N, C-alpha and C positions, 0 to 999 in steps of 0.2 A: 680128736687128734688123728693124724695120719697113721696108717699101718706101718709099724716099725720094721716089718719084714720086707717092705717094698722099697727098692731103690728110687729115690726122688732126685733127679739130676739138675744141677746148675751147669749149663753149657757156658763156658767162659772163653770168649774170643773177641779181640778187638777188631777182627775182620769178619763182619757179619752184615748182611743186607739191611738197609734202612731206607726211609723215605728220601734221605739226602744222598745215599749211595746205593741204589737198588740192585746194582750188579756186583757189589763187593761180597766175596765169601759165599757165593751161591752154593758151592760144593759142600760147605759145612752145613748150611741149612738143608740141602737135599738129604744129607746123611742123618742128621739128628732129628729133623722133623718126622722122619720115618720111625725113628726110635720112639718119638713122642706119641705115636699111635698105640704104644704098649705100656709106656711108663710116664708118670708125671714129670714134667720138664719145664724149666724156665731158662731164659737166655740172659746173661749179663755180658754186655759188649762195651767195655771201657773205651772212651774216645779221648785222644790227646788234645790238650788245650793249654794255652798260655795267654796272658793278658794282651799281648800285642798282636795276636793273630788276626783281629778284625782289620787292622791297618794293612797287613799283608794281603788280606783278601781283596782289598781295593785294587791292588795291582795284579793279583792272581786270583780271579774269582772262584776257581775250583779248589783253593787251598783249604784243606781240612774242613770239608762241609760238615755241619753239626746237625744231627737230628734232635728231636725233643728228648725229654727225660725217659719216655717209654713209649712203646708202640705195641699194638696187637697185630701179629702176623699169623694168618691161618689159625686164629683162635689161641695162639700161644703168646705169652707176655715176653717182650724183649725190653730190657732196661739198658740205658746208656749213661752210666756215671762218667763224669769227666775227671781226668787226672792231669796233673801238671807235667807238661812235656816241653822242655825248652829245646829249640833246634840246635843241631850241632853235637858237640862232644857230650853234652849233658843228657843226650838221649840214652846214654849208658845207665842212667838212673831210672829208665822207664819201668823196668820190672818192679822195683820197690815202690815207686810212686803209683803205679797201677794198682798194686796190692793195697796200699794205704788208702787210696781213694775209694776202692771197692769194698773195703772192710764193713762199713755200715750196712751196705746193701746185702752182703753175704751174711752178716750177723742176723739181720731180719729174716732172711730166707731160711736160715738154719732154725730159727724159732718157729717158722711155719712148717717145719718138717723136712726140708730139703737136706739130703744127707750124703751126697756124692758130688764132687766137683769134676767136671770133664772139660779139660782145657785143650785148645787147638793151637799148635805151634809151640816150640819149646821156649822161645824168647821173643818178646817179653812176657807173653801170655802164660806159658807154662811155669816160668819162674815166679810170676805173681801168684798164680793159682796154688802152687805148692807152698808159698808163704802163707796164703790164706788157709790152706789145709792144716798147716801147723798151728796157726793162731786159733783156729776154730775146732781143731781135732776132727777133721773130716778127711776121708780117703780121697785121693786125687789121681786122676788119670791124665795123661798127656798124649795127644795124637800128633805125631811128627808128619809134616806135610811137604817138606822140601826146603824151607828157608834155613833149616839147620845146616845145610851144606855150605852156603856162603858164610854163615855165622861161625862155623867151625874153623874158618880160615882167619878169623879175627881173634887175636889172643884174648882180648877182654871178653868178647861175647862168647868165645869158646868156653871160657871158665864158667860163665853164667848158664850156658846150655848144660854143661856137665853137672852143675849144682842142681838145676831143675830135674835132670834125669835121676840124680841120686835121691832127691827128696820125694819124687813121685811114687805112689803106691804101685801103679801099673803104667806101662808105656806101650801104646799102639803106634804102628807106623803103616803108612799106606803102601809101602814097598819094602822088600827085603834089603835093598841097598841102604835105606834109611835106618833099618834095624841094625845093620852091620856098622853103620856110622855111630849109632848110639853105643854099641858094644865097645867100639874103639875109644869112646869117651868115658869108659868106665862102668857103663850100665851092665849089671849081671844079665847074661843071656836069658835066664829064666823070667826076668821081669818084663821082657818085651814080647809082642806078638804082632804079626803082620795081618792087618785087616784092610784090604784095598777098598776103594770106592766101588760103587755099583752103577748100573745103568737103568734108567726109567724107560722100559720098552713101550709104555703107552705114549710117552712124549716123543721118543726118538724111534722112528720107523720110516721106511722109504715111502715117498710119494712119487707119482709118475714123473719120469725125467722130463718129458716134453712139457708138461705143465709147469714144472719147476723152472725150466729154462725160459719159458715165455714170461714168467714173473720177473726175471732179471734181464730180459732182453738179450739172451744168449742164443746164438744159432744152434740148431739141432746137431750139426756136424762139428761143433767146436770140441776141442780138448780143454778140460777145465780143471785147474788146481784150486784148492781152497785151504785157507788157514783161519782158525778161530782162536781168539785170545785177546788179552789186554794189549793195547798198542804200546808196548814197552820194549826196551832193547833186548831183555832176556828172552822174549818169545821169538825173535829172529825173523820178523817179516822182511826186514831189509836184506837178510841173507838170501831169502828166496828170490826177491826182486833182482838181485845180482845175477842169478842164474837165467833169468828170462831171455835176455838177448840171444844167448847161445841156444836155448831150447827152441826159440822161434825159428831158427834156421831149418830145423827138421819138422817143426810143428807150427806152420804159419797161422793156423786158426786157434792158437793157444790163448786162453783167458785165465786170469788169476783173480779169485774172489777173496777179499780181506774182510773178515767179520770181527768187529771189536771196537772198543773205545778206550778212553783214559781210565786209569785206576790209581790208587795211592802211590804206586811206583813212578808214575809219570804219564806222558802223552807224547808219542812220537809221530802223531799224524802229520804235523807240518813237515818234519824231516822226510817222512815216507812220501808225501806228495811231491816234495822237491826232488827226491831221488827218481821217482817215476817220470816227472817232467824232464829232468836232465837226460834220461835214457830214451825219451820219446815213446813212452809206454802207456800214455793216457788211454788209448783205445783198448789196451789189453788188461789193465789193472783196474778193478772196481772196488771202491771202498763202500761197504754196505752199512757201516756204523755198528753200534752195539745192538743186538737183537735179543728179545726175551727168549728164554729156553724153548718155549712152545713154538717159536718161529724158526728155530735153527734147522729143522728137518728140511725146509725148502731149499736154502742154499746148499746144504749137504747133499740133497738128492739131485741137485743140478750139476754136481761135480763128478769128476772121474777119479781123482786122487786127493787125499788129505795130506797136507805137509805141515810140519812144525819144526823149524830149524832152531830149536830152543837151546839155551845155554844151561838151564837147570830145571829139573822137574822132580816132584816126588812120585805121584801116580797121576798122570794126566788123564782125567776122566773124559776129556774131549776126544781122546782116541776111541774110547768105547762108544761115545755118541756118534762119531763118524762111522764106525764099524756097524752100528745098529742101523745105519742108513745104507749099508752095503759097500762102504768105501775102504780100500786098502790105505795104509798109513805109511808115509815116509817120514822118518824123524831121526834125531841125533842120538848117539850112544852116551846119554847122560842120565843120571838119577835112575829112576825106575822104568825108563822108557822100554828097555829090552824086556822087562817083566810083563809089560802090557802087549807089546808087539813081539810075541814070544815064538811065533812060528813063521816060516817063509811064506805061507799062503796068506798071511795077514798083512804083509807089507815089507818094508826094508829099513834097516838101521844103518846109519852112516856115521863116520867119525865127526865129532863136532869141529867146526871151523874149516873143514876141507871142502871148498867150493866145488872143485872138480868132481869129488865123490858125490856130493849132493846133486849136481847137475846130471851126472850119469844115472843115479838112482831114479830121479824124476823122469828122465827120458825113457828109461826101461819100464817104469811103472805106467806111464801113459800109453805105451805100446803093448803091454802085456794084457792077456785075457785072464782076469782074476776069478777065482772060485767064489762068486758072490754068496752062494748059500753057505759055504763054510765060514765066511766072514760073519754073516748074520747069525749063524749058530753059535759062534764063539761069543758074540756080544750077548746072546741070550743066556749063555752059561754064567755070565757075570751080572745077572739081574740083582736088584737091591735086596730081594727077599733073603737070599743066602747070607749076605753081609749082616743084615739086621738080626737074624737069629744068633749069629756069633756075638754081636755086640750085646744083645740082651743077656746072654749067658755070662759074658764078662762083667757086666755091671752088677748082676746078681751076686757073682762071686766076690766082687770088690766090696759090695755092701756087707755081705755076710762075713768077710774077713775082719771088717771093722766093728761089726756088731754080732759076735758069736752068740 
């Protein structure tokens, strides 16, 4: 039998990498697989399903790609139970249906000694996990990652998020802005703690700029912007493209690198390509596609400034990844962005939706001489080791409170 004094974690998240979606939820795997170096851990990643989706996939080949029942990732077992999720308004039932479909899996894992549920995102994942925690008498933590902001504006989903927060034993958030949102939804302040994401300094570090630029066919004397993220409206690639014609007046050798691909939120690649063509920017905008994390240091090192004109973020780990390659960050004043880009020497924060302010900030960032070493040092201060130590202590306390 397992040691009863050891937390044994079930990481519960519908957004987790798989063979069908290798780039989904990488930030969750980055965090929790580091915890797995110290604690027993298994992943349960429920996937939405309904009988007619095979027909939809004939018209939309990327619709709800389905992995197998289970996979081994870096020696850790990942299970993919399916839950009934009908499109449209009935998605409001996802939390309950996710819990119901995952119950047999969680029941078996409890019998094997797993004793703490660690969910990511409040709805539907956290809502389902806290139901499972009640049914199986297991302590449950929820990590808030940013989707709670738009959900809080929907009256139905707001109520479900609040219910999940009330049921949870402990609530982590990747930024203080999310913690404050949870408090506004009724969570006692003592239940929550901010534990941001970290940075892998072995994977993200500068490579020689000349070599990086040769890899992407960029001139040595170019000015280069870069954005990395899923090609969805929320990330704001189109908002950066809108600024380029004005920026090119003063920076005729400007180039813009876009790194990313489709994700479950959607795929704006056709719209972005059309926008670029309509503005006559094909020579300046380069679509590099989705790259594996170990390859990102190359385009980041080729650039001068990282920009993300995002509508909503929790804690954008990509900012730290850019800083670990020596880049300043220009981004919008939403979510936890100001908590990451927290000092003037790290970059600039602009109001969301103000094109003129974004253009001015980008122009200034491209012309400024940035304190590269200070940026690199800040990234190093946010290495994963510090975050993992805090998480281990929290999981130990969570388990001990349920098993005094």
